[in-house]
SENU-468073 format. One record per residue (C-alpha): residue in one letter; chain; x negated, y, z negated. Coordinates in Angstrom, 3 decimals. Last residue first. Example, Ala and Ser with C-alpha at 12.3 -4.5 7.8 and 13.67 -1.06 7.14 Angstrom:
% SENU-468073
<rec "S","A",<-13.670,-1.060,-7.140>>
<rec "A","A",<-12.300,-4.500,-7.800>>
//
This chain:
% SENU-468073
<rec "R","A",<-56.632,-7.461,-12.410>>
<rec "T","A",<-56.503,-7.675,-8.418>>
<rec "N","A",<-59.283,-6.488,-6.003>>
<rec "R","A",<-60.395,-9.663,-5.007>>
<rec "R","A",<-58.071,-12.236,-5.902>>
<rec "D","A",<-57.936,-14.449,-2.633>>
<rec "E","A",<-60.778,-16.454,-3.355>>
<rec "L","A",<-61.572,-16.182,-7.431>>
<rec "L","A",<-62.293,-19.928,-7.889>>
<rec "R","A",<-64.705,-19.969,-5.116>>
<rec "A","A",<-66.964,-17.729,-7.189>>
<rec "F","A",<-67.237,-20.475,-9.533>>
<rec "A","A",<-69.045,-22.860,-6.845>>
<rec "A","A",<-70.813,-19.418,-5.883>>
<rec "S","A",<-72.711,-19.086,-9.240>>
<rec "N","A",<-73.968,-22.831,-8.965>>
<rec "T","A",<-75.179,-22.203,-5.240>>
<rec "P","A",<-76.635,-18.786,-6.368>>
<rec "G","A",<-78.786,-19.630,-9.260>>
<rec "F","A",<-77.770,-20.635,-13.158>>
<rec "A","A",<-78.279,-17.020,-14.335>>
<rec "D","A",<-75.496,-15.883,-11.873>>
<rec "L","A",<-73.204,-17.704,-14.191>>
<rec "P","A",<-73.449,-15.011,-16.811>>
<rec "F","A",<-71.420,-16.630,-19.874>>
<rec "R","A",<-69.229,-14.255,-22.093>>
<rec "Q","A",<-67.927,-15.356,-25.660>>
<rec "G","A",<-64.724,-13.696,-26.922>>
<rec "T","A",<-63.989,-16.332,-28.981>>
<rec "K","A",<-60.369,-16.848,-27.521>>
<rec "T","A",<-60.624,-15.488,-24.102>>
<rec "D","A",<-63.608,-17.640,-23.411>>
<rec "S","A",<-65.506,-15.534,-20.859>>
<rec "I","A",<-67.066,-16.213,-17.448>>
<rec "T","A",<-69.619,-14.050,-15.789>>
<rec "L","A",<-70.276,-13.290,-11.925>>
<rec "R","A",<-72.613,-10.435,-11.118>>
<rec "G","A",<-72.374,-8.745,-7.743>>
<rec "D","A",<-72.768,-5.193,-9.362>>
<rec "D","A",<-68.779,-4.251,-9.057>>
<rec "W","A",<-68.397,-7.371,-11.410>>
<rec "L","A",<-66.767,-10.488,-10.445>>
<rec "I","A",<-64.842,-11.609,-13.533>>
<rec "L","A",<-63.848,-15.119,-14.463>>
<rec "R","A",<-61.552,-15.572,-17.714>>
<rec "Y","A",<-61.148,-18.616,-19.542>>
<rec "P","A",<-57.595,-19.921,-20.674>>
<rec "E","A",<-56.452,-21.928,-23.205>>
<rec "E","A",<-55.918,-25.540,-22.581>>
<rec "A","A",<-58.722,-26.673,-24.640>>
<rec "A","A",<-57.146,-25.900,-27.765>>
<rec "I","A",<-59.215,-24.008,-30.365>>
<rec "G","A",<-60.339,-26.148,-33.595>>
<rec "R","A",<-63.279,-24.142,-33.880>>
<rec "L","A",<-65.804,-27.108,-33.246>>
<rec "K","A",<-64.040,-27.961,-30.439>>
<rec "R","A",<-64.072,-24.552,-28.811>>
<rec "D","A",<-67.574,-24.366,-29.137>>
<rec "R","A",<-68.151,-27.372,-27.249>>
<rec "G","A",<-65.863,-25.929,-24.589>>
<rec "I","A",<-68.543,-23.777,-23.183>>
<rec "G","A",<-70.388,-27.103,-22.390>>
<rec "R","A",<-67.602,-29.044,-20.876>>
<rec "Q","A",<-66.505,-26.459,-18.632>>
<rec "S","A",<-70.266,-25.366,-17.738>>
<rec "G","A",<-70.768,-29.386,-16.912>>
<rec "R","A",<-67.444,-29.611,-14.913>>
<rec "V","A",<-68.228,-26.633,-12.559>>
<rec "F","A",<-71.739,-27.334,-12.249>>
<rec "G","A",<-70.987,-31.173,-11.189>>
<rec "G","A",<-67.648,-30.244,-9.127>>
<rec "E","A",<-67.042,-33.728,-7.856>>
<rec "E","A",<-68.047,-37.435,-8.830>>
<rec "P","A",<-65.152,-37.422,-11.139>>
<rec "Q","A",<-62.824,-35.786,-8.343>>
<rec "Y","A",<-62.479,-32.153,-8.951>>
<rec "V","A",<-59.307,-30.564,-8.181>>
<rec "A","A",<-59.230,-26.663,-7.380>>
<rec "V","A",<-56.959,-23.634,-8.035>>
<rec "V","A",<-53.702,-25.237,-9.172>>
<rec "D","A",<-50.742,-22.676,-9.449>>
<rec "G","A",<-49.826,-22.114,-13.154>>
<rec "S","A",<-49.001,-18.432,-12.393>>
<rec "R","A",<-50.999,-16.500,-15.100>>
<rec "A","A",<-53.658,-19.243,-16.188>>
<rec "D","A",<-54.709,-20.018,-12.795>>
<rec "R","A",<-55.202,-23.660,-12.717>>
<rec "V","A",<-58.532,-25.789,-12.260>>
<rec "T","A",<-57.835,-29.589,-12.490>>
<rec "L","A",<-60.897,-31.949,-13.482>>
<rec "V","A",<-59.964,-35.713,-12.868>>
<rec "E","A",<-61.731,-37.822,-15.460>>
<rec "D","A",<-58.888,-40.169,-15.049>>
<rec "P","A",<-57.678,-39.534,-18.656>>
<rec "G","A",<-57.246,-35.599,-17.428>>
<rec "T","A",<-59.570,-33.031,-17.702>>
<rec "V","A",<-58.111,-29.917,-18.093>>
<rec "F","A",<-59.337,-26.538,-17.031>>
<rec "T","A",<-57.551,-23.168,-17.239>>
<rec "L","A",<-58.556,-19.911,-15.569>>
<rec "D","A",<-57.896,-16.508,-15.816>>
<rec "R","A",<-58.747,-14.624,-12.879>>
<rec "I","A",<-60.619,-11.040,-12.622>>
<rec "A","A",<-61.945,-9.054,-9.346>>
<rec "Q","A",<-63.962,-6.155,-9.240>>
<rec "P","A",<-64.737,-5.615,-12.688>>
<rec "A","A",<-66.440,-2.303,-14.048>>
<rec "T","A",<-70.143,-2.220,-14.822>>
<rec "T","A",<-71.714,-3.316,-18.120>>
<rec "P","A",<-73.100,-6.796,-16.949>>
<rec "V","A",<-74.629,-9.208,-19.342>>
<rec "R","A",<-78.270,-9.619,-19.520>>
<rec "L","A",<-79.507,-12.902,-20.526>>
//
């Protein structure tokens, strides 16, 4: 998979926390504001991606609450990276519908860093 090398257009650091009731809460890591809440039957791609990316953190002993960085690049690509491991995942590789699920988490953040 090709990783973008262009300049960021929008960046948002996010935390993903799944409660004991399986509700996934996404927060802006800087402000603490709730960005999205997914009930157990909602947010399939966001939930599945977060679980997959989080497996590496578990193996390394990194807290699940550490932020991820969501970046919209000026060429239109979208990536999410682990701020603790440096791994970057191209979300557009999973198709436009799945990528759009993450793009919504950037709303009101365009042209901010």
